[in-house]
N, C-alpha and C positions, 0 to 999 in steps of 0.2 A: 597502560590499559586507556584506550580512549574513553572519554565520556560517551555514553549512549544516551543521547538527547534527542535523536531523531524517532519519528514516527513515520512506519510505511502502511501504505494502503494498497492491497493488491485486489484487482477485481477481474471478473470474468468479462472479456471483450465481446463475447457472443449475446450477453444480457443487454439489451437495448438501454437500460436506465443506469446502469451500473457505474459508468464513468462520470456521469453528472451526480450521481449521488455520493462517489468518492469526492469530489470536487467540493459538493455542497458541504459535506461534512467537514472537511478540512477547514473551509470559511467558516461555518458556525462554531467550531471550536477555536478558532483564532490561531491556528498553528501553521499558519501559510510558510514562515520561516524556518519550522523543523520538521516539515513533512514532505514525503516523497509518495508519489502515485505511479503504479505501474499495472498493466495487465498481467496477468497469471503468466502467460506464454513469454512475456518479455522481462520478468522478474530478474532473470540474470543479468541482465544489462545493468542493473542497481547494485551489483556485488560490491563495487568501490565503497557503498553506503553502508553496508551490514555490520561492520565492527561499531559504526557510531548509532545503530538503531537499537533502541531499547523495547520496541512494542511493533508488531506488524498485524494489522488488523484486515481480514479477508472478507470482501464484500461479494456475495454470491448465494450461499445456502445451497449449493447444487452440486458440490464436490470440488469446488474451486480450490480449496484447501488441501485437498490430496494431490493436485496437479502442483500447487506450489512447493510443497514440501518435496 
């Protein structure tokens, strides 16, 4: 079983500030080496990282989580 040390951040690309917020969050937490960021629509392209991901945070509050799952 692989170590689950990655953190994913998924955001809604239709929200103008969401991408910047995701990048700022990664930087402020100092997790640049352990994080990946994706739009909700493109999260499937990150599937090669899912096994190593222990946490996925969704930025939006607008139903983005429902589209991600």
